[in-house]
Jmol script that loads the backbone (N, CA, C; Angstrom):
load data "model"
ATOM      1  N   MET A   1      97.623  78.997  82.282  1.00  0.00           N
ATOM      2  CA  MET A   1      96.265  79.355  82.650  1.00  0.00           C
ATOM      3  C   MET A   1      95.966  80.764  82.158  1.00  0.00           C
ATOM      4  N   SER A   2      94.715  81.023  81.978  1.00  0.00           N
ATOM      5  CA  SER A   2      94.292  82.377  81.645  1.00  0.00           C
ATOM      6  C   SER A   2      94.069  83.150  82.943  1.00  0.00           C
ATOM      7  N   ARG A   3      93.942  84.462  82.819  1.00  0.00           N
ATOM      8  CA  ARG A   3      93.679  85.288  84.011  1.00  0.00           C
ATOM      9  C   ARG A   3      92.358  84.876  84.674  1.00  0.00           C
ATOM     10  N   SER A   4      91.347  84.630  83.872  1.00  0.00           N
ATOM     11  CA  SER A   4      90.049  84.266  84.458  1.00  0.00           C
ATOM     12  C   SER A   4      90.126  82.913  85.167  1.00  0.00           C
ATOM     13  N   GLU A   5      90.906  81.978  84.623  1.00  0.00           N
ATOM     14  CA  GLU A   5      91.090  80.699  85.303  1.00  0.00           C
ATOM     15  C   GLU A   5      91.822  80.894  86.628  1.00  0.00           C
ATOM     16  N   LEU A   6      92.808  81.781  86.639  1.00  0.00           N
ATOM     17  CA  LEU A   6      93.523  82.073  87.883  1.00  0.00           C
ATOM     18  C   LEU A   6      92.593  82.687  88.922  1.00  0.00           C
ATOM     19  N   GLU A   7      91.749  83.616  88.487  1.00  0.00           N
ATOM     20  CA  GLU A   7      90.789  84.234  89.406  1.00  0.00           C
ATOM     21  C   GLU A   7      89.891  83.173  90.035  1.00  0.00           C
ATOM     22  N   THR A   8      89.422  82.256  89.209  1.00  0.00           N
ATOM     23  CA  THR A   8      88.528  81.201  89.692  1.00  0.00           C
ATOM     24  C   THR A   8      89.253  80.247  90.629  1.00  0.00           C
ATOM     25  N   GLN A   9      90.427  79.757  90.209  1.00  0.00           N
ATOM     26  CA  GLN A   9      91.170  78.786  90.998  1.00  0.00           C
ATOM     27  C   GLN A   9      91.659  79.375  92.321  1.00  0.00           C
ATOM     28  N   CYS A  10      92.102  80.629  92.291  1.00  0.00           N
ATOM     29  CA  CYS A  10      92.638  81.269  93.507  1.00  0.00           C
ATOM     30  C   CYS A  10      91.556  81.931  94.347  1.00  0.00           C
ATOM     31  N   ARG A  11      90.384  82.102  93.749  1.00  0.00           N
ATOM     32  CA  ARG A  11      89.264  82.780  94.413  1.00  0.00           C
ATOM     33  C   ARG A  11      89.625  84.215  94.797  1.00  0.00           C
ATOM     34  N   PHE A  12      90.275  84.910  93.834  1.00  0.00           N
ATOM     35  CA  PHE A  12      90.659  86.304  94.018  1.00  0.00           C
ATOM     36  C   PHE A  12      89.873  87.174  93.046  1.00  0.00           C
ATOM     37  N   VAL A  13      89.711  88.440  93.429  1.00  0.00           N
ATOM     38  CA  VAL A  13      89.089  89.404  92.526  1.00  0.00           C
ATOM     39  C   VAL A  13      90.096  89.773  91.435  1.00  0.00           C
ATOM     40  N   PRO A  14      89.613  90.240  90.282  1.00  0.00           N
ATOM     41  CA  PRO A  14      90.514  90.561  89.176  1.00  0.00           C
ATOM     42  C   PRO A  14      91.647  91.517  89.543  1.00  0.00           C
ATOM     43  N   ASP A  15      91.375  92.524  90.368  1.00  0.00           N
ATOM     44  CA  ASP A  15      92.422  93.484  90.745  1.00  0.00           C
ATOM     45  C   ASP A  15      93.564  92.795  91.484  1.00  0.00           C
ATOM     46  N   THR A  16      93.244  91.866  92.361  1.00  0.00           N
ATOM     47  CA  THR A  16      94.268  91.137  93.112  1.00  0.00           C
ATOM     48  C   THR A  16      95.102  90.282  92.180  1.00  0.00           C
ATOM     49  N   VAL A  17      94.458  89.613  91.246  1.00  0.00           N
ATOM     50  CA  VAL A  17      95.184  88.778  90.279  1.00  0.00           C
ATOM     51  C   VAL A  17      96.091  89.657  89.416  1.00  0.00           C
ATOM     52  N   ASP A  18      95.581  90.791  88.951  1.00  0.00           N
ATOM     53  CA  ASP A  18      96.388  91.692  88.127  1.00  0.00           C
ATOM     54  C   ASP A  18      97.611  92.194  88.887  1.00  0.00           C
ATOM     55  N   GLU A  19      97.428  92.552  90.153  1.00  0.00           N
ATOM     56  CA  GLU A  19      98.541  93.036  90.966  1.00  0.00           C
ATOM     57  C   GLU A  19      99.590  91.941  91.173  1.00  0.00           C
ATOM     58  N   ALA A  20      99.128  90.743  91.500  1.00  0.00           N
ATOM     59  CA  ALA A  20     100.056  89.626  91.714  1.00  0.00           C
ATOM     60  C   ALA A  20     100.796  89.279  90.436  1.00  0.00           C
ATOM     61  N   LEU A  21     100.081  89.215  89.319  1.00  0.00           N
ATOM     62  CA  LEU A  21     100.725  88.882  88.056  1.00  0.00           C
ATOM     63  C   LEU A  21     101.711  89.960  87.627  1.00  0.00           C
ATOM     64  N   GLY A  22     101.391  91.205  87.910  1.00  0.00           N
ATOM     65  CA  GLY A  22     102.318  92.293  87.588  1.00  0.00           C
ATOM     66  C   GLY A  22     103.635  92.146  88.337  1.00  0.00           C
ATOM     67  N   GLY A  23     103.556  91.859  89.636  1.00  0.00           N
ATOM     68  CA  GLY A  23     104.768  91.675  90.438  1.00  0.00           C
ATOM     69  C   GLY A  23     105.559  90.459  90.005  1.00  0.00           C
ATOM     70  N   LEU A  24     104.866  89.361  89.749  1.00  0.00           N
ATOM     71  CA  LEU A  24     105.547  88.134  89.308  1.00  0.00           C
ATOM     72  C   LEU A  24     106.173  88.315  87.932  1.00  0.00           C
ATOM     73  N   SER A  25     105.523  89.095  87.096  1.00  0.00           N
ATOM     74  CA  SER A  25     106.060  89.367  85.764  1.00  0.00           C
ATOM     75  C   SER A  25     107.343  90.209  85.848  1.00  0.00           C
ATOM     76  N   GLN A  26     107.351  91.204  86.726  1.00  0.00           N
ATOM     77  CA  GLN A  26     108.548  92.046  86.914  1.00  0.00           C
ATOM     78  C   GLN A  26     109.732  91.219  87.398  1.00  0.00           C
ATOM     79  N   MET A  27     109.463  90.182  88.185  1.00  0.00           N
ATOM     80  CA  MET A  27     110.529  89.322  88.705  1.00  0.00           C
ATOM     81  C   MET A  27     110.849  88.172  87.751  1.00  0.00           C
ATOM     82  N   ASN A  28     110.202  88.161  86.583  1.00  0.00           N
ATOM     83  CA  ASN A  28     110.404  87.124  85.561  1.00  0.00           C
ATOM     84  C   ASN A  28     110.008  85.725  86.025  1.00  0.00           C
ATOM     85  N   VAL A  29     109.099  85.655  86.996  1.00  0.00           N
ATOM     86  CA  VAL A  29     108.599  84.361  87.451  1.00  0.00           C
ATOM     87  C   VAL A  29     107.530  83.858  86.479  1.00  0.00           C
ATOM     88  N   ILE A  30     106.794  84.792  85.894  1.00  0.00           N
ATOM     89  CA  ILE A  30     105.790  84.419  84.902  1.00  0.00           C
ATOM     90  C   ILE A  30     105.964  85.296  83.669  1.00  0.00           C
ATOM     91  N   GLU A  31     105.368  84.836  82.567  1.00  0.00           N
ATOM     92  CA  GLU A  31     105.329  85.592  81.321  1.00  0.00           C
ATOM     93  C   GLU A  31     103.910  85.531  80.781  1.00  0.00           C
ATOM     94  N   PHE A  32     103.550  86.528  79.978  1.00  0.00           N
ATOM     95  CA  PHE A  32     102.260  86.526  79.310  1.00  0.00           C
ATOM     96  C   PHE A  32     102.481  86.127  77.856  1.00  0.00           C
ATOM     97  N   ASP A  33     101.761  85.148  77.417  1.00  0.00           N
ATOM     98  CA  ASP A  33     101.815  84.749  76.019  1.00  0.00           C
ATOM     99  C   ASP A  33     100.760  85.571  75.293  1.00  0.00           C
ATOM    100  N   ALA A  34     101.207  86.532  74.488  1.00  0.00           N
ATOM    101  CA  ALA A  34     100.291  87.458  73.834  1.00  0.00           C
ATOM    102  C   ALA A  34      99.342  86.755  72.867  1.00  0.00           C
ATOM    103  N   GLU A  35      99.824  85.722  72.192  1.00  0.00           N
ATOM    104  CA  GLU A  35      98.989  85.031  71.216  1.00  0.00           C
ATOM    105  C   GLU A  35      97.871  84.227  71.872  1.00  0.00           C
ATOM    106  N   SER A  36      98.238  83.418  72.851  1.00  0.00           N
ATOM    107  CA  SER A  36      97.227  82.562  73.490  1.00  0.00           C
ATOM    108  C   SER A  36      96.548  83.241  74.677  1.00  0.00           C
ATOM    109  N   LYS A  37      97.103  84.383  75.099  1.00  0.00           N
ATOM    110  CA  LYS A  37      96.588  85.130  76.261  1.00  0.00           C
ATOM    111  C   LYS A  37      96.613  84.291  77.530  1.00  0.00           C
ATOM    112  N   LEU A  38      97.675  83.479  77.651  1.00  0.00           N
ATOM    113  CA  LEU A  38      97.836  82.635  78.827  1.00  0.00           C
ATOM    114  C   LEU A  38      99.058  83.083  79.618  1.00  0.00           C
ATOM    115  N   VAL A  39      99.057  82.742  80.884  1.00  0.00           N
ATOM    116  CA  VAL A  39     100.187  83.017  81.761  1.00  0.00           C
ATOM    117  C   VAL A  39     100.985  81.725  81.858  1.00  0.00           C
ATOM    118  N   ARG A  40     102.313  81.837  81.721  1.00  0.00           N
ATOM    119  CA  ARG A  40     103.168  80.653  81.843  1.00  0.00           C
ATOM    120  C   ARG A  40     104.387  81.008  82.678  1.00  0.00           C
ATOM    121  N   LEU A  41     105.091  79.985  83.123  1.00  0.00           N
ATOM    122  CA  LEU A  41     106.293  80.204  83.932  1.00  0.00           C
ATOM    123  C   LEU A  41     107.352  80.938  83.119  1.00  0.00           C
ATOM    124  N   GLY A  42     108.076  81.837  83.801  1.00  0.00           N
ATOM    125  CA  GLY A  42     109.098  82.634  83.149  1.00  0.00           C
ATOM    126  C   GLY A  42     110.498  82.105  83.420  1.00  0.00           C
ATOM    127  N   PRO A  43     111.510  82.835  82.944  1.00  0.00           N
ATOM    128  CA  PRO A  43     112.897  82.387  83.059  1.00  0.00           C
ATOM    129  C   PRO A  43     113.399  82.254  84.494  1.00  0.00           C
ATOM    130  N   ALA A  44     112.877  83.029  85.413  1.00  0.00           N
ATOM    131  CA  ALA A  44     113.358  82.972  86.800  1.00  0.00           C
ATOM    132  C   ALA A  44     113.068  81.614  87.442  1.00  0.00           C
ATOM    133  N   THR A  45     112.115  80.886  86.892  1.00  0.00           N
ATOM    134  CA  THR A  45     111.771  79.591  87.467  1.00  0.00           C
ATOM    135  C   THR A  45     112.829  78.524  87.165  1.00  0.00           C
ATOM    136  N   GLN A  46     113.780  78.855  86.301  1.00  0.00           N
ATOM    137  CA  GLN A  46     114.873  77.923  85.997  1.00  0.00           C
ATOM    138  C   GLN A  46     116.039  78.075  86.977  1.00  0.00           C
ATOM    139  N   ASP A  47     115.984  79.105  87.810  1.00  0.00           N
ATOM    140  CA  ASP A  47     117.035  79.339  88.806  1.00  0.00           C
ATOM    141  C   ASP A  47     117.027  78.196  89.818  1.00  0.00           C
ATOM    142  N   PRO A  48     118.211  77.671  90.174  1.00  0.00           N
ATOM    143  CA  PRO A  48     118.263  76.569  91.148  1.00  0.00           C
ATOM    144  C   PRO A  48     117.603  76.899  92.491  1.00  0.00           C
ATOM    145  N   ALA A  49     117.696  78.150  92.923  1.00  0.00           N
ATOM    146  CA  ALA A  49     117.068  78.542  94.192  1.00  0.00           C
ATOM    147  C   ALA A  49     115.549  78.413  94.089  1.00  0.00           C
ATOM    148  N   PHE A  50     114.992  78.799  92.950  1.00  0.00           N
ATOM    149  CA  PHE A  50     113.552  78.668  92.750  1.00  0.00           C
ATOM    150  C   PHE A  50     113.155  77.201  92.722  1.00  0.00           C
ATOM    151  N   GLN A  51     113.948  76.396  92.050  1.00  0.00           N
ATOM    152  CA  GLN A  51     113.674  74.964  91.976  1.00  0.00           C
ATOM    153  C   GLN A  51     113.688  74.336  93.373  1.00  0.00           C
ATOM    154  N   THR A  52     114.662  74.750  94.187  1.00  0.00           N
ATOM    155  CA  THR A  52     114.757  74.242  95.560  1.00  0.00           C
ATOM    156  C   THR A  52     113.530  74.648  96.371  1.00  0.00           C
ATOM    157  N   LEU A  53     113.114  75.887  96.202  1.00  0.00           N
ATOM    158  CA  LEU A  53     111.916  76.363  96.899  1.00  0.00           C
ATOM    159  C   LEU A  53     110.698  75.535  96.521  1.00  0.00           C
ATOM    160  N   MET A  54     110.541  75.233  95.248  1.00  0.00           N
ATOM    161  CA  MET A  54     109.383  74.454  94.805  1.00  0.00           C
ATOM    162  C   MET A  54     109.421  73.025  95.348  1.00  0.00           C
ATOM    163  N   VAL A  55     110.612  72.419  95.410  1.00  0.00           N
ATOM    164  CA  VAL A  55     110.734  71.072  95.979  1.00  0.00           C
ATOM    165  C   VAL A  55     110.379  71.118  97.467  1.00  0.00           C
ATOM    166  N   THR A  56     110.894  72.136  98.162  1.00  0.00           N
ATOM    167  CA  THR A  56     110.596  72.290  99.585  1.00  0.00           C
ATOM    168  C   THR A  56     109.100  72.516  99.788  1.00  0.00           C
ATOM    169  N   TYR A  57     108.491  73.314  98.940  1.00  0.00           N
ATOM    170  CA  TYR A  57     107.047  73.568  99.032  1.00  0.00           C
ATOM    171  C   TYR A  57     106.263  72.274  98.846  1.00  0.00           C
ATOM    172  N   ASP A  58     106.669  71.465  97.891  1.00  0.00           N
ATOM    173  CA  ASP A  58     105.992  70.183  97.669  1.00  0.00           C
ATOM    174  C   ASP A  58     106.143  69.252  98.869  1.00  0.00           C
ATOM    175  N   ASP A  59     107.326  69.292  99.494  1.00  0.00           N
ATOM    176  CA  ASP A  59     107.609  68.402 100.628  1.00  0.00           C
ATOM    177  C   ASP A  59     106.987  68.872 101.939  1.00  0.00           C
ATOM    178  N   ASP A  60     107.004  70.204 102.166  1.00  0.00           N
ATOM    179  CA  ASP A  60     106.542  70.730 103.454  1.00  0.00           C
ATOM    180  C   ASP A  60     105.929  72.120 103.262  1.00  0.00           C
ATOM    181  N   ARG A  61     104.725  72.144 102.744  1.00  0.00           N
ATOM    182  CA  ARG A  61     104.054  73.422 102.461  1.00  0.00           C
ATOM    183  C   ARG A  61     103.896  74.281 103.709  1.00  0.00           C
ATOM    184  N   GLY A  62     103.632  73.648 104.816  1.00  0.00           N
ATOM    185  CA  GLY A  62     103.445  74.396 106.066  1.00  0.00           C
ATOM    186  C   GLY A  62     104.675  75.196 106.441  1.00  0.00           C
ATOM    187  N   ALA A  63     105.847  74.605 106.287  1.00  0.00           N
ATOM    188  CA  ALA A  63     107.091  75.305 106.631  1.00  0.00           C
ATOM    189  C   ALA A  63     107.318  76.499 105.711  1.00  0.00           C
ATOM    190  N   VAL A  64     107.062  76.320 104.417  1.00  0.00           N
ATOM    191  CA  VAL A  64     107.247  77.424 103.460  1.00  0.00           C
ATOM    192  C   VAL A  64     106.252  78.536 103.755  1.00  0.00           C
ATOM    193  N   LEU A  65     105.003  78.179 103.991  1.00  0.00           N
ATOM    194  CA  LEU A  65     103.994  79.200 104.286  1.00  0.00           C
ATOM    195  C   LEU A  65     104.278  79.907 105.605  1.00  0.00           C
ATOM    196  N   ALA A  66     104.784  79.176 106.596  1.00  0.00           N
ATOM    197  CA  ALA A  66     105.149  79.802 107.873  1.00  0.00           C
ATOM    198  C   ALA A  66     106.274  80.807 107.667  1.00  0.00           C
ATOM    199  N   MET A  67     107.265  80.449 106.849  1.00  0.00           N
ATOM    200  CA  MET A  67     108.372  81.366 106.580  1.00  0.00           C
ATOM    201  C   MET A  67     107.892  82.602 105.826  1.00  0.00           C
ATOM    202  N   LEU A  68     107.038  82.410 104.843  1.00  0.00           N
ATOM    203  CA  LEU A  68     106.494  83.550 104.105  1.00  0.00           C
ATOM    204  C   LEU A  68     105.675  84.457 105.016  1.00  0.00           C
ATOM    205  N   SER A  69     104.931  83.875 105.934  1.00  0.00           N
ATOM    206  CA  SER A  69     104.157  84.670 106.888  1.00  0.00           C
ATOM    207  C   SER A  69     105.078  85.461 107.808  1.00  0.00           C
ATOM    208  N   THR A  70     106.166  84.833 108.238  1.00  0.00           N
ATOM    209  CA  THR A  70     107.139  85.524 109.088  1.00  0.00           C
ATOM    210  C   THR A  70     107.754  86.704 108.356  1.00  0.00           C
ATOM    211  N   ILE A  71     108.128  86.488 107.107  1.00  0.00           N
ATOM    212  CA  ILE A  71     108.713  87.569 106.301  1.00  0.00           C
ATOM    213  C   ILE A  71     107.712  88.710 106.136  1.00  0.00           C
ATOM    214  N   ALA A  72     106.452  88.364 105.845  1.00  0.00           N
ATOM    215  CA  ALA A  72     105.421  89.391 105.672  1.00  0.00           C
ATOM    216  C   ALA A  72     105.212  90.181 106.960  1.00  0.00           C
ATOM    217  N   MET A  73     105.181  89.501 108.094  1.00  0.00           N
ATOM    218  CA  MET A  73     104.998  90.193 109.375  1.00  0.00           C
ATOM    219  C   MET A  73     106.179  91.112 109.683  1.00  0.00           C
ATOM    220  N   GLU A  74     107.377  90.683 109.368  1.00  0.00           N
ATOM    221  CA  GLU A  74     108.558  91.527 109.587  1.00  0.00           C
ATOM    222  C   GLU A  74     108.491  92.786 108.727  1.00  0.00           C
ATOM    223  N   ARG A  75     108.025  92.643 107.502  1.00  0.00           N
ATOM    224  CA  ARG A  75     107.873  93.816 106.622  1.00  0.00           C
ATOM    225  C   ARG A  75     106.846  94.782 107.204  1.00  0.00           C
ATOM    226  N   ILE A  76     105.740  94.233 107.677  1.00  0.00           N
ATOM    227  CA  ILE A  76     104.697  95.085 108.261  1.00  0.00           C
ATOM    228  C   ILE A  76     105.233  95.793 109.500  1.00  0.00           C
ATOM    229  N   ARG A  77     105.952  95.078 110.347  1.00  0.00           N
ATOM    230  CA  ARG A  77     106.533  95.705 111.552  1.00  0.00           C
ATOM    231  C   ARG A  77     107.512  96.807 111.172  1.00  0.00           C
ATOM    232  N   SER A  78     108.324  96.558 110.172  1.00  0.00           N
ATOM    233  CA  SER A  78     109.303  97.544 109.730  1.00  0.00           C
ATOM    234  C   SER A  78     108.611  98.789 109.178  1.00  0.00           C
ATOM    235  N   MET A  79     107.570  98.588 108.371  1.00  0.00           N
ATOM    236  CA  MET A  79     106.834  99.723 107.819  1.00  0.00           C
ATOM    237  C   MET A  79     106.151 100.511 108.923  1.00  0.00           C
ATOM    238  N   THR A  80     105.606  99.819 109.907  1.00  0.00           N
ATOM    239  CA  THR A  80     104.936 100.481 111.026  1.00  0.00           C
ATOM    240  C   THR A  80     105.933 101.294 111.844  1.00  0.00           C
ATOM    241  N   ALA A  81     107.084 100.713 112.125  1.00  0.00           N
ATOM    242  CA  ALA A  81     108.111 101.429 112.894  1.00  0.00           C
ATOM    243  C   ALA A  81     108.584 102.663 112.145  1.00  0.00           C
ATOM    244  N   ARG A  82     108.751 102.536 110.837  1.00  0.00           N
ATOM    245  CA  ARG A  82     109.189 103.676 110.029  1.00  0.00           C
ATOM    246  C   ARG A  82     108.134 104.776 110.025  1.00  0.00           C
ATOM    247  N   ALA A  83     106.862 104.402 109.872  1.00  0.00           N
ATOM    248  CA  ALA A  83     105.776 105.381 109.876  1.00  0.00           C
ATOM    249  C   ALA A  83     105.684 106.067 111.233  1.00  0.00           C
ATOM    250  N   PHE A  84     105.856 105.305 112.307  1.00  0.00           N
ATOM    251  CA  PHE A  84     105.818 105.875 113.650  1.00  0.00           C
ATOM    252  C   PHE A  84     106.971 106.861 113.844  1.00  0.00           C
ATOM    253  N   ALA A  85     108.169 106.481 113.408  1.00  0.00           N
ATOM    254  CA  ALA A  85     109.332 107.370 113.540  1.00  0.00           C
ATOM    255  C   ALA A  85     109.149 108.631 112.701  1.00  0.00           C
ATOM    256  N   ASP A  86     108.604 108.480 111.504  1.00  0.00           N
ATOM    257  CA  ASP A  86     108.386 109.643 110.632  1.00  0.00           C
ATOM    258  C   ASP A  86     107.385 110.620 111.227  1.00  0.00           C
ATOM    259  N   ALA A  87     106.483 110.132 112.057  1.00  0.00           N
ATOM    260  CA  ALA A  87     105.484 111.003 112.672  1.00  0.00           C
ATOM    261  C   ALA A  87     106.130 111.983 113.645  1.00  0.00           C
ATOM    262  N   PHE A  88     107.331 111.663 114.123  1.00  0.00           N
ATOM    263  CA  PHE A  88     107.994 112.514 115.094  1.00  0.00           C
ATOM    264  C   PHE A  88     109.103 113.366 114.497  1.00  0.00           C
ATOM    265  N   VAL A  89     109.267 113.321 113.181  1.00  0.00           N
ATOM    266  CA  VAL A  89     110.279 114.137 112.521  1.00  0.00           C
ATOM    267  C   VAL A  89     109.765 115.564 112.454  1.00  0.00           C
ATOM    268  N   LEU A  90     110.567 116.487 112.925  1.00  0.00           N
ATOM    269  CA  LEU A  90     110.193 117.896 112.871  1.00  0.00           C
ATOM    270  C   LEU A  90     110.534 118.431 111.490  1.00  0.00           C
ATOM    271  N   ARG A  91     109.563 119.044 110.884  1.00  0.00           N
ATOM    272  CA  ARG A  91     109.766 119.590 109.546  1.00  0.00           C
ATOM    273  C   ARG A  91     109.664 121.111 109.609  1.00  0.00           C
ATOM    274  N   LYS A  92     110.448 121.733 108.764  1.00  0.00           N
ATOM    275  CA  LYS A  92     110.441 123.180 108.676  1.00  0.00           C
ATOM    276  C   LYS A  92     109.134 123.641 108.043  1.00  0.00           C
ATOM    277  N   LYS A  93     108.521 124.660 108.630  1.00  0.00           N
ATOM    278  CA  LYS A  93     107.285 125.192 108.069  1.00  0.00           C
ATOM    279  C   LYS A  93     107.605 126.008 106.837  1.00  0.00           C
ATOM    280  N   ARG A  94     106.695 126.016 105.899  1.00  0.00           N
ATOM    281  CA  ARG A  94     106.869 126.821 104.683  1.00  0.00           C
ATOM    282  C   ARG A  94     106.910 128.292 105.046  1.00  0.00           C
ATOM    283  N   GLY A  95     107.875 128.979 104.437  1.00  0.00           N
ATOM    284  CA  GLY A  95     107.978 130.408 104.654  1.00  0.00           C
ATOM    285  C   GLY A  95     108.647 130.789 105.966  1.00  0.00           C
ATOM    286  N   ASP A  96     109.092 129.808 106.737  1.00  0.00           N
ATOM    287  CA  ASP A  96     109.745 130.064 108.016  1.00  0.00           C
ATOM    288  C   ASP A  96     111.246 130.154 107.781  1.00  0.00           C
ATOM    289  N   ASP A  97     111.800 131.368 107.886  1.00  0.00           N
ATOM    290  CA  ASP A  97     113.222 131.569 107.626  1.00  0.00           C
ATOM    291  C   ASP A  97     114.056 131.494 108.895  1.00  0.00           C
ATOM    292  N   ASP A  98     113.464 131.085 109.994  1.00  0.00           N
ATOM    293  CA  ASP A  98     114.198 131.043 111.271  1.00  0.00           C
ATOM    294  C   ASP A  98     115.041 129.784 111.401  1.00  0.00           C
ATOM    295  N   GLY A  99     115.052 128.953 110.425  1.00  0.00           N
ATOM    296  CA  GLY A  99     115.958 127.832 110.527  1.00  0.00           C
ATOM    297  C   GLY A  99     115.365 126.542 110.462  1.00  0.00           C
TER     298      GLY A  99
END
end "model"
wireframe off; spacefill off
backbone 0.3
color backbone group
């Protein structure tokens, strides 16, 4: 598919599609075909774990989406806890030689 087709099919704005494609490209899940300007599956999709995930997704999309949502929520909780803890870290003031 082209980027514009992805935007239409996914109903995402171009920035969201670009961000998602950038991340998927870094993980080798997709590749950009420079000649045709299309996005296609990359080498990581040949991994047996990826193949298993796709079969599971086809069989039970709800379970896969629930797991992905759980993972996303755990990341958000972890980031929030880290930000909260960082708010209480005492930092040395600039120019303060008292320690």
